[in-house]
C-alpha positions in Angstrom: -24.9 7.4 -3.8 -23.4 4.1 -2.6 -21.9 3.7 0.7 -20.1 0.4 1.1 -16.8 0.8 2.6 -14.0 -0.5 0.6 -10.5 -1.6 1.1 -8.0 -0.4 -1.7 -4.6 -2.3 -1.5 -2.2 0.1 -3.6 1.1 -1.5 -4.6 3.7 -1.4 -7.3 7.5 -0.6 -7.4 9.6 1.3 -5.3 9.9 4.9 -6.2 6.3 4.9 -8.5 4.7 7.6 -6.1 2.6 5.6 -3.9 2.8 8.0 -1.0 2.0 11.0 -3.0 -0.9 9.6 -4.6 -2.3 8.6 -1.1 -1.6 11.9 0.2 -3.6 13.7 -2.7 -6.5 11.0 -2.4 -6.8 11.9 1.5 -7.2 15.5 0.5 -10.1 14.6 -1.8 -11.8 11.6 0.0 -12.5 10.6 3.6 -10.0 7.4 3.4 -8.0 6.0 6.3 -4.6 5.2 5.3 -3.6 1.9 7.0 -0.3 2.8 8.7 2.3 0.2 8.4 4.3 -0.8 11.3 8.0 -1.5 11.0 11.4 -2.5 12.8 13.6 -0.2 10.5 14.9 3.2 11.8 13.1 6.3 10.8 14.5 8.3 8.2 15.1 12.1 8.8 11.7 13.3 7.3 9.2 10.6 9.1 7.4 10.9 11.9 6.2 7.9 14.2 2.6 7.3 14.0 2.0 9.3 10.4 4.8 7.5 8.1 4.8 4.1 10.1 4.8 3.0 13.6 8.2 2.5 14.3 8.7 -0.7 16.8 11.7 -2.5 18.2 11.9 -5.9 17.3 11.0 -7.3 20.4 7.6 -5.0 20.4 6.9 -6.2 16.7 7.2 -9.9 17.4 5.3 -9.5 20.8 2.6 -8.4 18.5 2.7 -11.2 16.2 2.5 -13.7 18.9 -0.5 -11.7 20.3 -2.2 -12.0 16.8 -2.4 -8.3 16.4 -1.1 -8.2 12.9 -3.4 -8.8 10.1 -0.5 -9.0 7.7 3.4 -9.0 8.3 6.7 -10.1 6.5 10.5 -9.6 6.4 11.2 -7.0 4.0 14.6 -5.8 2.9 15.8 -7.5 6.5 13.1 -5.4 8.4 10.0 -6.8 9.7 7.0 -4.6 8.4 3.0 -5.2 8.5 -0.4 -3.9 9.2 -2.1 -4.3 12.5 -5.7 -5.2 12.4 -6.7 -2.1 14.4 -5.9 -0.3 11.3 -8.4 -1.8 9.5 -11.4 -3.5 11.4 -12.6 -0.5 13.5 -12.8 2.0 10.3 -14.6 -0.6 8.3 -17.1 -0.9 11.0 -17.6 2.7 11.0 -18.4 2.6 7.4 -15.0 4.2 6.3 -13.0 3.2 3.3 -9.1 2.0 4.0 -5.9 2.4 1.8 -3.3 -0.1 2.2 0.2 1.0 0.6 2.3 -2.0 0.1 4.8 -4.0 -2.0 4.2 -7.0 -4.3 5.0 -9.5 -1.3 2.1 -8.0 0.8 -0.1 -7.8 -2.3 0.1 -11.6 -2.3 -0.6 -11.9 1.5 -3.5 -9.6 1.2 -5.2 -11.6 -1.2 -5.2 -14.6 1.1 -6.2 -12.0 3.9 -8.9 -9.8 2.8 -12.2 -10.5 1.2 -13.7 -7.7 -1.2 -10.5 -5.7 -1.6 -9.9 -3.7 -4.7 -6.2 -4.3 -5.9 -4.6 -1.4 -7.7 -1.1 -1.7 -9.2 0.5 1.7 -9.6 3.2 2.0 -12.4 5.3 4.6 -14.2 5.0 5.0 -17.8 7.9 2.4 -18.3 10.5 0.6 -16.8 13.3 3.2 -17.2 11.2 5.6 -15.6 11.1 3.6 -12.6 14.6 3.3 -12.4 15.1 7.1 -12.7 12.8 7.8 -10.0 14.2 5.2 -7.5 17.7 6.2 -8.2 16.8 9.9 -8.0 15.3 9.6 -4.4 18.5 9.1 -3.1 17.2 7.8 0.0 18.7 4.1 -0.3 22.0 2.9 0.2 24.0 1.0 -2.7 22.9 -2.3 -1.5 19.5 -1.4 -0.6 19.1 0.3 -4.1 20.3 -2.6 -6.0 17.8 -5.3 -4.1 15.1 -2.7 -4.9 16.1 -2.6 -8.6 16.4 -6.3 -8.5 12.8 -6.8 -7.0 11.5 -4.6 -10.2 10.8 -7.4 -12.4 9.0 -9.4 -9.7 6.8 -6.7 -9.3 6.2 -6.1 -12.7 5.1 -9.6 -13.1 2.4 -9.1 -10.3 0.5 -6.9 -12.8 -2.2 -9.3 -14.2 -3.2 -10.2 -10.6 -4.6 -7.0 -10.0 -8.0 -5.4 -10.4 -6.6 -2.3 -12.1 -3.5 -0.8 -13.2 -3.0 2.9 -13.0 -0.1 4.9 -14.7 1.4 7.7 -12.6 3.3 9.5 -15.3 6.1 12.3 -14.4 4.3 15.3 -13.5 0.8 13.8 -14.1 0.0 13.0 -10.5 -3.7 14.6 -10.6 -4.2 12.3 -13.5 -3.5 9.4 -11.5 -5.7 10.5 -8.6 -8.4 11.2 -10.8 -8.5 7.8 -12.1 -8.4 6.3 -8.7 -11.1 8.4 -7.5 -13.2 7.1 -10.3 -12.4 3.5 -9.7 -13.3 3.9 -5.8 -16.4 5.6 -6.8 -17.3 2.6 -9.3 -16.4 -0.2 -6.7 -18.5 1.4 -4.1 -21.5 0.5 -6.4 -20.4 -2.8 -7.6 -23.1 -5.2 -6.7 -20.6 -7.9 -7.4 -17.9 -7.1 -4.9 -18.5 -8.7 -1.6 -18.2 -6.4 1.7 -14.5 -5.9 2.6 -13.2 -7.8 5.6 -10.4 -9.8 7.0 -10.5 -13.2 6.8 -9.3 -15.3 10.0 
């Protein structure tokens, strides 16, 4: 059995089911979800430290200045990023880490991480993505328009990933099964360097 710790970078368009996939993966595998930090206000069903670390802009910028972020960006007018403490101690302990991000974050992680496995999560087609995003009803009209406009940019990034996994409506378990197989294979891949954050 191969035990090399991995960093999985999971990204894809808004509404594709990234959170649901990660929740099921964590029920099946011993994998740490790197919790992002953000300056946006929590939604009604979100918990600080679980869904995100909710920070004031001043707190976020202090952490930037102190070098505590492995990656950060301005996303839809909010600051969002992942602190080093969400990755390095877990890899040092031999534990796999999964990072949930968007296309902008994935581009940054390709420069910041060595040995990471990039998985693009996709719905069955563009129209399914639009239906899911609209059906969430978690965005105001302006935010929804911005996310729909970003869809083509997200899809254009598909060739830059190691794997594409289709999360078809009503078939979550099949998508999770596929990602489990990818993780098991990559942990034994002699050509993948050990996962680490680059300076």
